[in-house]
C-alpha positions in Angstrom: 0.0 0.0 0.0 1.3 3.5 -0.9 1.9 6.1 1.8 -1.1 8.4 2.3 -1.1 11.6 0.2 -0.4 14.8 2.1 -1.8 17.9 0.5 -2.3 21.4 1.8 -5.7 23.2 1.6 -4.4 25.2 -1.3 -3.4 22.1 -3.2 -6.8 20.6 -2.7 -8.3 23.7 -4.3 -5.8 23.8 -7.1 -6.0 20.1 -8.1 -9.4 19.0 -6.8 -11.0 18.9 -10.2 -8.4 16.4 -11.5 -8.0 14.4 -8.2 -11.7 13.7 -8.3 -11.0 11.6 -11.5 -11.0 7.9 -10.5 -8.1 7.3 -12.9 -6.0 9.8 -11.1 -7.1 10.3 -7.6 -4.9 11.4 -4.7 -2.3 8.8 -5.5 -1.8 10.1 -9.0 -1.7 13.6 -7.8 1.0 12.6 -5.3 3.1 11.2 -8.2 2.8 14.5 -10.0 3.9 16.3 -6.9 6.9 14.0 -6.5 7.9 14.2 -10.2 10.7 16.2 -11.8 10.3 17.1 -15.4 13.0 18.6 -17.5 11.7 20.8 -20.3 13.9 22.0 -23.2 12.7 25.3 -24.6 10.3 27.9 -23.4 9.2 28.7 -27.0 6.2 27.7 -29.1 5.9 24.1 -27.7 7.3 24.8 -24.3 5.0 27.7 -23.6 1.7 25.9 -23.5 3.3 22.7 -22.1 4.9 24.5 -19.2 1.6 26.2 -18.3 -0.2 22.9 -18.1 2.6 21.1 -16.2 2.4 23.9 -13.6 -1.4 23.8 -13.5 -1.3 20.0 -13.1 1.0 20.3 -10.1 4.2 18.7 -11.3 6.4 19.3 -8.3 9.6 20.3 -9.9 10.2 21.6 -13.5 13.7 22.1 -14.8 13.5 24.8 -17.5 16.3 24.9 -20.0 16.4 27.8 -22.5 19.2 30.2 -23.6 17.1 32.6 -25.7 15.4 35.9 -25.1 11.8 37.0 -25.7 11.2 38.7 -29.0 8.1 40.4 -30.4 7.9 37.8 -33.2 7.6 35.1 -30.5 4.4 36.4 -28.9 1.8 35.1 -31.4 2.6 31.5 -30.3 4.7 31.7 -27.1 1.8 32.5 -24.8 3.7 32.1 -21.6 5.4 35.5 -22.3 4.1 39.0 -22.5 4.9 42.1 -24.5 6.4 43.7 -21.3 9.0 41.0 -21.1 10.4 41.4 -24.6 14.2 41.3 -24.2 14.2 39.3 -21.0 15.4 35.7 -20.8 12.7 33.3 -21.9 13.6 30.9 -19.0 13.1 33.7 -16.4 9.9 34.9 -18.1 8.4 31.4 -18.3 9.3 30.6 -14.7 7.7 33.9 -13.5 4.4 33.0 -15.2 4.5 29.4 -13.9 5.0 30.6 -10.3 2.3 33.1 -10.6 -0.1 30.3 -11.9 0.9 27.9 -9.2 3.0 29.0 -6.2 3.3 25.5 -4.8 5.6 24.2 -7.5 9.4 24.5 -7.9 10.9 25.9 -11.1 14.7 25.5 -11.7 16.0 27.8 -14.4 19.0 27.1 -16.6 19.7 29.8 -19.1 21.9 27.7 -21.4 21.5 25.4 -24.4 21.4 21.6 -23.7 24.4 19.9 -25.2 26.1 16.5 -24.9 28.5 18.2 -22.4 25.9 19.4 -19.9 22.9 17.2 -20.6 23.6 14.6 -17.9 23.9 17.3 -15.3 20.8 19.1 -16.4 18.7 15.9 -16.4 19.9 14.7 -13.0 17.0 13.0 -11.2 14.5 13.8 -13.9 11.4 11.6 -14.3 10.6 12.7 -17.9 12.4 14.8 -20.5 10.1 17.0 -22.7 11.8 18.3 -25.8 10.4 21.5 -27.3 13.6 22.6 -29.0 13.7 24.0 -32.5 17.0 22.7 -33.8 18.4 19.2 -34.7 21.6 19.4 -32.7 19.6 19.9 -29.5 17.1 17.1 -30.4 19.8 14.5 -31.0 21.6 15.6 -27.8 18.3 15.3 -25.9 17.7 11.8 -27.3 21.1 10.6 -26.3 20.8 12.1 -22.8 17.3 10.5 -22.3 18.7 7.2 -23.3 21.6 7.4 -20.9 19.2 8.4 -18.1 16.7 5.7 -19.0 13.8 8.1 -19.0 11.0 8.8 -21.5 11.5 11.5 -24.1 8.4 13.5 -25.1 9.1 15.2 -28.4 7.2 17.5 -30.8 7.9 19.6 -33.8 5.9 22.2 -35.8 6.2 24.0 -39.1 3.6 25.9 -41.0 0.2 24.2 -40.4 1.7 20.7 -39.7 3.1 19.0 -36.6 4.7 15.7 -35.4 4.8 14.3 -31.9 5.9 11.1 -30.3 7.1 9.5 -27.0 10.6 7.9 -27.2 12.0 5.6 -24.6 15.3 3.8 -25.1 15.1 -0.1 -24.5 11.3 0.1 -24.1 10.2 1.8 -27.3 11.7 3.5 -30.4 13.8 6.6 -30.1 14.3 9.8 -32.0 17.1 8.3 -34.1 14.7 5.6 -35.3 12.6 8.3 -36.9 15.5 10.4 -38.2 18.7 8.2 -38.3 20.9 10.9 -39.9 21.2 14.4 -38.5 20.6 16.9 -41.3 23.3 19.5 -42.2 22.8 22.9 -40.5 20.5 25.1 -42.6 19.3 22.2 -44.9 15.8 22.1 -43.3 13.5 25.1 -43.1 12.4 26.4 -39.6 9.7 28.6 -38.3 11.7 31.7 -39.0 12.1 30.9 -42.6 8.9 28.9 -43.4 6.5 30.4 -40.9 4.1 28.8 -38.4 0.5 29.4 -37.3 0.5 30.2 -33.6 -2.4 28.1 -32.5 -0.6 25.0 -33.8 1.9 25.3 -31.0 -0.9 25.2 -28.5 -2.3 22.0 -30.0 0.9 20.1 -29.8 2.4 21.7 -26.7 -0.7 20.8 -24.6 -0.6 17.3 -26.2 3.0 16.9 -25.0 2.0 18.0 -21.5 -0.8 15.4 -21.6 1.7 12.6 -22.6 4.0 13.7 -19.7 1.2 13.6 -17.2 0.2 10.1 -18.4 3.8 8.9 -18.1 4.2 10.2 -14.6 0.9 8.8 -13.3 0.6 5.7 -15.3 -2.8 6.7 -16.6 -3.7 5.7 -20.1 -1.3 4.6 -22.9 1.6 6.8 -23.9 2.3 7.6 -27.6 5.2 5.2 -27.9 5.9 3.1 -31.0 4.2 5.6 -33.3 4.3 9.1 -34.5 1.4 11.4 -34.5 1.0 13.7 -37.5 -1.3 16.7 -37.1 -2.5 18.9 -40.0 -4.1 22.1 -38.8 -5.8 22.8 -42.1 -8.0 19.7 -41.6 -7.8 19.4 -37.8 -6.9 15.7 -38.0 -4.4 13.5 -36.3 -2.9 10.5 -38.1 -0.7 7.9 -36.4 2.2 6.1 -38.2 3.9 3.0 -36.6 7.5 3.5 -35.7 9.9 0.5 -35.3 13.1 0.5 -33.4 16.3 0.0 -35.3 18.9 -2.6 -34.0 21.2 -0.9 -31.5 23.6 -1.5 -28.6 22.2 -1.2 -25.1 22.4 2.3 -23.8 25.1 3.1 -21.1 23.4 4.1 -17.9 24.2 7.5 -16.6 24.9 8.2 -12.9 21.6 10.1 -12.6 19.1 8.7 -10.0 16.3 6.7 -11.6 12.9 7.8 -10.5 11.0 4.8 -11.9 7.6 5.3 -13.5 4.8 3.0 -12.4 2.9 1.1 -15.1 -0.4 2.0 -13.5 -1.4 4.3 -10.7 -1.9 2.6 -7.3 -4.6 4.2 -5.2 -4.3 4.2 -1.5 -6.4 1.5 0.3 -9.9 2.9 0.3 -11.8 3.6 3.5 -15.0 2.1 2.1 -16.3 -1.3 3.0 -14.9 -4.6 1.7 -15.6 -5.1 -2.0 -18.0 -2.2 -2.6 -20.5 -2.2 0.3 -19.7 -0.1 3.3 -17.0 0.1 5.9 -17.4 -1.4 9.3 -17.9 1.7 11.6 -17.5 -0.1 14.9 -14.7 2.4 15.7 -16.7 5.4 14.7 -18.1 7.6 17.4 -21.8 8.5 17.0 -22.5 10.8 19.8 -25.0 13.6 19.4 -23.7 17.1 18.7 -24.0 19.7 21.4 -27.1 21.9 21.5 -28.3 21.0 18.0 -31.6 22.7 18.7 -29.9 26.0 19.3 -28.0 26.1 16.0 -29.4 29.0 14.0 -30.2 28.5 10.3 -29.5 24.8 10.5 -32.3 22.3 9.8 -32.4 18.6 9.9 -33.3 17.0 6.6 -37.1 16.7 6.2 -37.7 19.3 8.9 -37.8 22.8 7.4 -37.7 21.9 3.7 -38.8 19.0 1.6 -35.1 18.5 0.7 -33.6 19.7 3.9 -31.8 23.0 4.2 -28.1 22.1 4.0 -25.5 22.9 6.6 -22.2 24.3 5.4 -18.8 22.8 5.8 -18.0 25.8 8.0 -20.9 24.7 10.3 -19.6 21.2 10.3 -15.9 21.7 10.8 -15.6 25.1 12.6 -18.7 25.6 14.8 -17.8 22.9 17.3 -21.5 21.8 17.4 -20.9 18.8 15.2 -17.9 17.4 17.1 -18.0 13.6 16.8 -20.8 13.5 14.2 -19.8 10.9 11.6 -19.2 12.2 8.0 -20.8 9.9 5.5 -19.8 10.0 1.8 -22.7 8.7 -0.3 -20.8 8.7 -3.6 -20.0 5.5 -5.4 -16.8 3.5 -4.3 -14.7 4.5 -7.3 -15.4 8.2 -6.6 -14.6 7.7 -2.9 -11.3 6.0 -3.7 -10.2 8.8 -6.0 -10.7 11.6 -3.5 -12.6 11.9 -0.3 -12.7 14.1 2.8 -10.3 12.7 5.4 -12.1 10.6 8.1 -15.2 10.1 6.0 -17.0 6.7 5.7 -18.3 5.5 2.4 -22.0 4.5 2.2 -23.0 4.7 -1.4 -26.4 6.0 -2.4 -26.8 2.9 -4.6 -26.5 0.8 -1.4 -28.9 2.9 0.5 -31.5 2.7 -2.3 -31.2 -1.1 -2.3 -32.5 -1.4 1.2 -35.0 -4.2 1.4 -33.7 -6.0 -1.6 -30.9 -7.8 0.1 -30.6 -8.5 3.9 -26.8 -8.4 3.8 -27.1 -4.8 2.5 -29.5 -3.9 5.2 -27.1 -5.3 7.8 -24.2 -3.4 6.4 -26.1 -0.1 6.6 -27.0 -0.9 10.2 -23.3 -1.5 10.9 -22.4 2.0 9.6 -25.3 3.9 11.0 -25.3 2.3 14.4 -27.9 4.4 16.1 -31.1 5.6 14.3 -31.4 8.6 16.5 -27.7 9.6 16.3 -26.7 12.5 14.1 -25.0 11.9 10.7 -23.7 14.4 8.2 -23.9 13.3 4.5 -22.1 14.6 1.5 -21.7 13.8 -2.2 -20.1 15.6 -5.2 -22.4 18.7 -5.1 -25.2 18.1 -2.6 -27.9 16.4 -4.7 -27.2 12.8 -3.9 -26.7 13.5 -0.2 -30.2 15.0 0.0 -31.6 11.9 -1.8 -29.8 9.6 0.5 -31.0 11.5 3.6 -34.6 11.3 2.4 -34.3 7.6 1.9 -32.8 7.1 5.3 -35.6 9.2 6.9 -38.0 6.6 5.7 -35.9 3.9 7.4 -36.3 5.7 10.8 -33.1 7.7 10.9 -34.0 11.2 12.3 -30.9 13.4 12.7 -29.5 13.7 9.2 -27.7 16.6 7.7 -26.8 17.3 4.1 -23.6 19.2 3.5 -24.1 22.1 1.1 -22.2 22.0 -2.1 -20.7 18.6 -1.4 -17.1 17.8 -2.2 -16.8 20.8 -4.5 -17.6 23.2 -1.6 -15.1 21.4 0.6 -12.3 21.8 -2.0 -13.1 25.5 -2.2 -12.8 26.1 1.6 
């Protein structure tokens, strides 16, 4: 079992909308927080990718770029501003990332990645993202990723067209399998000479960020063994298989190896064995103090056909609900992805099945030990908790409270 995730209230607010995804959950978010991604280039591809890596909560981003912001960059390099023209791209990008997410760490290297410095720059990296615009850097990046044994997320754009892939030495094809021979300098047009539509950088840069997030968390299937070709004029992706050429095994570098999991491993859920409900024998069910004196708080079914909800401030901060069990009525897969610490899972689907199966009835009775004790129910937004409370009222439970806004409101506290 993995160690429990430890997030600050700010991090819950920042990442709640993605932690609630069952495929990611708190365990996946912890992997993002622990990851270190090296990004080459804060230009067209790096600009959108860096924004989304920061937004996703990648704990450490190593930003490598030796260029300065120019006016001609701004139509596609959206991480920069007109006011920063003439400043180092690495500094400008890092400032925007920190403004977007103050919880992450951005390490800035205002230099070009080469064979001489690559191993040092990639020390401890989990993934390498390559948004460079020249072949010398791309080949150096491929060799460095191979030595470090880490995946290499690559993209390139020109005009209205783009290419993207995920390379991974000894596990999938690498950049040299796509382009075995490095072109002579100046023999291939670039954005400066052939032009590029700005929005194309956004399409590919965000896709590169998505591949990086998948690699870190183990969610989904990375774009290995194929090259994605995107044409902006039609808005279509096509995928071409890529086969690895025969090669000698890569020499491992001295860099630490943060291994990537094949699939995310969620923490052991607090809900009951195999999808019913948790045994609440250790849960205290004492009545809250002076419930009848709480202003503007009504028990479900008392002052409204749906029950006027209590707020999370009422529940956590007033002191009147000390010891009142917190019941999460969402389904088990939702509960496993993200739940309020200390909550017990009693799914609405189980509550609505009362009377159909005696074992289900018994499980409910084990969680809700006393029919006259108080219980606070919540769901994703407050709808299912009201429905659950209404059903439990018909079963003889009297002191039921629905938490206003559900998990969304808790994340926003």
